[in-house]
C-alpha positions as CSV (number, residue, x, y, z in Angstrom):
1,M,101.9,-132.3,138.1
2,A,105.5,-131.3,138.3
3,V,108.0,-134.0,138.8
4,K,111.3,-133.4,140.6
5,F,114.6,-134.2,138.1
6,Q,116.7,-136.1,139.7
7,N,120.9,-135.9,139.0
8,Y,121.6,-139.2,139.1
9,Y,125.1,-138.9,138.4
10,E,125.4,-136.2,141.2
11,T,123.5,-139.2,143.3
12,L,126.8,-141.5,142.5
13,G,129.8,-138.8,142.4
14,V,130.6,-139.5,139.3
15,A,131.0,-137.2,135.9
16,R,128.6,-138.2,133.2
17,T,131.4,-138.8,130.9
18,A,131.9,-142.0,134.0
19,T,132.4,-145.5,132.1
20,A,130.2,-148.6,133.1
21,D,133.1,-149.7,135.3
22,E,133.3,-146.4,137.1
23,I,129.4,-146.3,138.0
24,K,129.6,-149.9,138.7
25,Q,132.4,-149.2,141.4
26,A,131.0,-146.2,142.5
27,F,127.9,-147.8,143.3
28,R,129.4,-150.6,145.1
29,N,131.7,-148.7,147.4
30,L,128.4,-146.2,148.7
31,A,126.1,-149.7,148.6
32,R,128.8,-151.1,151.2
33,V,128.2,-148.3,153.7
34,H,124.8,-146.9,153.3
35,H,123.1,-150.7,152.5
36,P,120.5,-151.6,155.2
37,D,122.2,-154.6,156.1
38,V,125.3,-152.7,157.1
39,A,124.6,-149.3,157.6
40,R,125.1,-147.6,161.6
41,D,122.0,-145.4,161.2
42,K,119.6,-147.9,159.8
43,V,116.8,-145.2,158.6
44,A,119.7,-142.9,157.4
45,G,121.2,-145.8,155.4
46,E,117.8,-147.1,154.0
47,A,116.7,-143.8,152.6
48,R,120.5,-143.2,150.9
49,F,120.4,-146.7,149.6
50,K,116.9,-146.1,147.9
51,E,118.7,-143.1,146.3
52,I,121.7,-144.7,145.0
53,N,120.2,-147.9,143.9
54,E,118.0,-145.9,141.6
55,A,120.9,-144.1,140.4
56,Y,122.5,-147.2,139.6
57,E,119.6,-148.8,138.3
58,V,119.4,-146.2,135.5
59,L,123.0,-145.4,135.2
60,G,124.1,-148.9,134.8
61,D,121.6,-150.1,132.3
62,P,122.8,-148.7,128.8
63,D,119.1,-148.8,127.9
64,K,118.0,-146.2,130.4
65,R,121.2,-144.3,130.5
66,K,121.0,-143.1,127.2
67,P,117.7,-141.6,127.1
68,Y,118.3,-139.9,130.6
69,D,121.6,-138.3,129.1
70,E,119.0,-137.2,126.3
71,L,117.4,-135.2,128.4
72,G,120.7,-132.8,129.3
73,A,122.5,-132.0,132.6
74,D,119.9,-130.5,134.3
75,G,116.7,-132.2,133.4
76,S,116.1,-130.2,130.0
77,A,115.8,-131.1,126.5
78,P,118.8,-130.3,124.4
79,G,118.6,-126.7,124.2
80,G,116.0,-126.4,127.1
81,T,116.2,-124.3,130.0
82,G,116.5,-126.6,133.0
83,E,114.8,-128.6,135.4
84,D,111.7,-126.1,135.8
85,E,111.3,-126.9,132.0
86,F,111.4,-130.7,132.7
87,A,108.8,-130.0,136.0
88,S,106.3,-128.1,133.9
89,S,106.2,-130.2,130.5
90,G,105.6,-133.0,132.5
91,A,107.8,-136.4,132.4
92,R,107.8,-138.6,129.7
93,N,107.8,-142.2,130.2
94,R,110.3,-144.5,127.6
95,R,107.8,-144.1,124.1
96,G,108.0,-140.4,124.8
97,R,104.5,-139.9,126.2
98,P,103.8,-137.5,128.9
99,R,103.5,-138.9,132.3
100,T,102.4,-137.2,135.1
101,A,102.8,-139.5,138.1
102,P,103.5,-143.2,138.5
103,G,99.9,-144.6,138.8
104,G,97.8,-142.0,136.8
105,P,97.4,-138.6,136.8
106,G,98.2,-136.7,140.3
107,M,99.1,-139.4,142.1
108,E,102.1,-140.1,144.2
109,F,103.7,-142.5,146.1
110,E,105.8,-142.8,149.0
111,G,107.3,-146.2,150.4
112,T,107.9,-147.9,147.3
113,G,111.5,-147.0,147.2
114,F,111.5,-145.1,144.0
115,S,110.6,-141.7,143.2
116,D,108.3,-140.1,141.4
117,F,110.9,-139.3,138.5
118,F,111.8,-143.0,137.9
119,E,108.5,-144.1,137.8
120,S,107.2,-141.3,135.5
121,F,110.3,-141.9,133.0
122,F,111.5,-145.8,133.6
123,A,108.6,-147.3,135.1
124,G,109.2,-150.2,132.6
125,G,107.7,-149.0,129.6
126,R,103.9,-148.8,130.3
127,D,102.2,-146.3,128.5
128,G,99.3,-145.4,131.8
129,F,97.3,-148.0,133.0
130,G,94.4,-149.5,131.2
131,S,90.7,-149.9,133.0
132,R,89.2,-153.5,132.9
133,H,87.7,-154.7,130.1
134,N,90.1,-153.3,128.1
135,G,88.6,-149.9,128.9
136,E,85.3,-150.1,127.4
137,A,82.2,-148.7,128.9
138,S,79.4,-151.1,130.0
139,G,75.9,-150.8,131.7
140,F,72.7,-149.2,131.2
141,P,71.1,-147.9,127.8
142,A,71.3,-145.1,125.9
143,G,69.8,-142.2,128.1
144,E,71.0,-144.4,131.1
145,P,73.9,-143.4,133.5
146,F,76.7,-145.4,132.4
147,T,79.2,-147.3,134.4
148,H,83.0,-147.5,133.9
149,P,85.5,-149.9,135.7
150,G,88.4,-147.7,137.3
151,R,91.7,-148.1,136.0
152,D,94.5,-150.3,137.4
153,V,97.5,-148.5,139.3
154,E,101.0,-150.0,138.9
155,A,104.0,-149.1,140.6
156,D,107.6,-150.5,141.3
157,L,108.7,-151.4,144.8
158,L,112.0,-151.6,145.6
159,V,113.2,-154.7,147.9
160,T,116.1,-156.1,149.3
161,L,117.6,-159.6,149.0
162,A,116.9,-159.7,152.5
163,E,113.4,-159.0,152.5
164,A,113.2,-161.4,149.4
165,L,114.4,-164.1,151.2
166,R,112.6,-163.9,154.6
167,G,109.6,-161.6,153.6
168,A,108.7,-157.9,155.1
169,T,106.0,-155.8,155.8
170,R,106.0,-152.3,153.7
171,T,104.3,-149.2,154.6
172,V,103.4,-147.4,151.5
173,T,101.4,-144.2,150.8
174,L,99.6,-143.6,147.9
175,R,98.4,-139.7,147.7
176,R,95.5,-139.3,145.3
177,P,94.2,-136.0,143.2
178,D,91.1,-134.6,144.3
179,H,88.5,-133.4,141.3
180,D,90.8,-130.6,140.2
181,G,93.9,-132.7,139.8
182,E,95.9,-131.6,143.0
183,V,96.9,-134.0,145.3
184,G,94.0,-135.1,147.5
185,R,93.0,-137.9,149.9
186,T,96.1,-139.7,151.1
187,Q,95.9,-144.3,152.2
188,T,98.4,-145.6,153.7
189,Y,99.0,-149.6,153.2
190,Q,100.6,-152.6,155.5
191,V,102.1,-154.7,152.2
192,K,103.2,-158.1,152.9
193,I,106.4,-159.1,150.8
194,P,105.6,-162.4,151.0
195,P,109.0,-164.8,151.7
196,G,110.4,-166.0,148.3
197,V,109.2,-163.3,146.0
198,R,110.8,-162.9,143.1
199,E,112.1,-160.3,140.3
200,G,109.0,-158.8,138.6
201,K,105.9,-160.3,140.4
202,R,103.4,-158.1,141.0
203,I,101.3,-158.1,144.5
204,R,98.1,-157.0,144.2
205,L,95.9,-154.8,146.8
206,A,92.1,-155.6,145.4
207,G,89.7,-152.5,144.9
208,Q,92.6,-149.8,145.6
209,G,93.0,-148.3,142.0
210,S,91.3,-145.7,140.7
211,A,87.9,-145.1,141.4
212,G,85.2,-146.5,139.0
213,D,82.1,-144.2,137.5
214,G,78.5,-145.0,137.9
215,G,78.6,-147.6,140.9
216,A,81.1,-149.5,138.7
217,P,84.1,-151.0,140.8
218,A,87.8,-149.5,141.5
219,G,90.0,-150.9,139.9
220,D,93.2,-152.7,141.5
221,L,96.8,-151.7,142.9
222,Y,99.7,-153.8,141.6
223,L,103.2,-152.8,142.9
224,R,105.8,-154.7,140.7
225,V,109.1,-156.3,142.6
226,R,112.1,-155.0,141.7
227,L,114.9,-156.6,143.8
228,A,117.3,-153.5,145.0
229,R,120.9,-154.2,143.5
230,H,123.3,-155.8,145.9
231,P,127.3,-154.6,146.5
232,D,128.4,-157.8,146.1
233,F,125.2,-160.4,144.7
234,T,124.0,-160.9,141.2
235,V,120.8,-162.6,141.1
236,Q,119.8,-165.7,139.1
237,E,116.6,-167.4,139.8
238,A,117.3,-168.4,143.3
239,D,120.9,-168.5,143.0
240,L,123.5,-165.3,144.1
241,H,126.6,-165.4,142.2
242,C,129.6,-162.8,143.4
243,D,133.3,-162.9,142.9
244,L,136.3,-163.6,145.5
245,D,139.3,-161.9,144.5
246,L,142.9,-164.1,145.9
247,A,146.2,-163.0,146.4
248,P,148.6,-165.7,144.0
249,W,150.1,-167.3,147.1
250,E,146.3,-167.9,148.1
251,A,145.5,-169.9,144.8
252,V,148.7,-171.7,144.9
253,L,148.4,-172.5,148.7
254,G,144.7,-172.7,149.5
255,A,143.4,-170.7,152.5
256,Q,140.5,-170.3,154.6
257,V,138.1,-166.5,153.7
258,K,135.3,-165.2,154.9
259,I,132.8,-164.2,152.3
260,P,129.3,-162.6,153.0
261,T,126.3,-164.1,152.8
262,L,122.1,-163.3,153.2
263,D,123.0,-165.1,157.1
264,G,126.5,-163.1,158.0
265,R,129.7,-163.7,156.9
266,M,131.1,-167.1,156.5
267,A,133.7,-169.2,156.0
268,L,134.9,-170.9,152.9
269,R,137.4,-172.7,152.1
270,V,140.0,-172.2,149.2
271,P,141.2,-175.4,147.9
272,P,145.0,-175.7,147.0
273,G,145.8,-174.9,143.2
274,T,142.6,-172.8,142.5
275,E,142.1,-171.0,139.3
276,S,141.5,-167.5,138.1
277,G,137.6,-168.4,136.7
278,G,137.3,-171.1,138.8
279,Q,134.1,-171.7,140.6
280,L,132.7,-172.7,144.5
281,R,129.9,-173.3,146.1
282,L,127.9,-172.6,149.4
283,R,125.2,-174.7,149.3
284,A,121.6,-173.3,150.7
285,L,122.6,-169.7,151.4
286,G,120.9,-168.3,148.1
287,L,117.1,-167.4,148.0
288,L,114.4,-169.3,148.1
289,K,112.9,-171.7,145.8
290,D,109.6,-172.7,144.9
291,D,109.7,-175.7,147.0
292,G,110.9,-173.8,150.3
293,T,114.3,-175.0,149.9
294,R,117.6,-172.1,149.5
295,G,119.4,-172.2,146.1
296,D,123.4,-171.5,146.7
297,I,126.2,-169.3,146.4
298,Y,128.5,-169.4,143.7
299,V,131.6,-167.9,143.8
300,T,133.9,-166.8,140.6
301,T,137.8,-166.7,141.6
302,R,139.8,-163.8,140.5
303,V,143.6,-164.3,141.5
304,R,145.4,-160.5,141.4
305,T,148.5,-160.0,140.7
306,P,150.3,-157.3,143.5
307,H,151.4,-154.3,142.1
308,P,153.9,-152.3,142.5
309,V,155.9,-154.4,144.5
310,S,158.8,-153.7,146.8
311,S,162.5,-154.4,146.1
312,E,162.3,-157.2,148.7
313,E,159.4,-158.4,147.4
314,R,160.5,-158.3,143.6
315,E,163.8,-160.3,144.9
316,L,161.6,-163.0,146.3
317,W,159.4,-163.8,143.3
318,T,162.8,-164.0,141.1
319,R,163.8,-166.6,143.1
320,L,160.6,-168.3,142.9
321,A,160.8,-168.2,138.9
322,A,164.1,-169.5,139.2
323,L,162.7,-172.2,141.7
324,S,159.9,-173.0,140.5
325,P,159.7,-176.1,137.4
326,Y,155.8,-174.8,136.5
327,K,155.7,-173.3,132.8
328,P,152.3,-171.9,131.9
329,R,153.2,-172.2,128.1
330,K,154.5,-174.7,125.9
331,D,158.0,-173.5,124.4
332,P,157.6,-173.6,120.3
């Protein structure tokens, strides 16, 4: 089955030669516009955010970007003819084995937050999904019909930090192949994302995998949680980490600033004399812990130098330099 090539550089609006910092900044700029928490058009914003999140998931990870770049600018192998070649040859997982769909031959998902291309090429190194009992047949003596348990099916499920905190219900559609390999039966599931879900957690839908043979039970459907990248936060267990840029006078004099949280913008007091690289904490505004309490938000301060400056500003800085007894270095 053809898998449509995704041009992640085009999605983020960067060149193929873009640096890691340029890619990160492009993602942040787009995410701050299209993130579901802030987008004016929630439906369109959510769809666009999923696209840019998937692009950054690949281009922001050197281990994924390298094999992606090896496909060529249009999805072809070096010396190939382009996207049609990629689609007709079938996607390959990161170990180089052919993959025709994320959950198994001919299966297609909608509502997981990831494209079939991502699932086929970057699905965590999964090499297809083995059936129960290590794929061994079981059942009747020779000459009798045999039974063979159905295979488990697995796909990634993109979950925002807000959904991970509060829980959510996601509509996921699975289109299964018919006997000729073409997409046939379609099933829709209302998947409950529990509050406090963590990266890598698998949500199990029992008996919704591939059908078994000879009356054997079907496999299960597993949706593996992948936390969406956030433009401001990184996640460490139940704690969230972010950076805060400060002007020199804010660091010296102290300030009251607003920072984003999963509960809206909150006031943070920056004490006088704050150093660059210092860490401030907002308690109980992170993700859920196992005991039901919440983690914290840790804010790392970064003192920024204004540049360029006007002639009037330069004069004031010169006067301050002459007036201040502060010496950042010891004289030799």
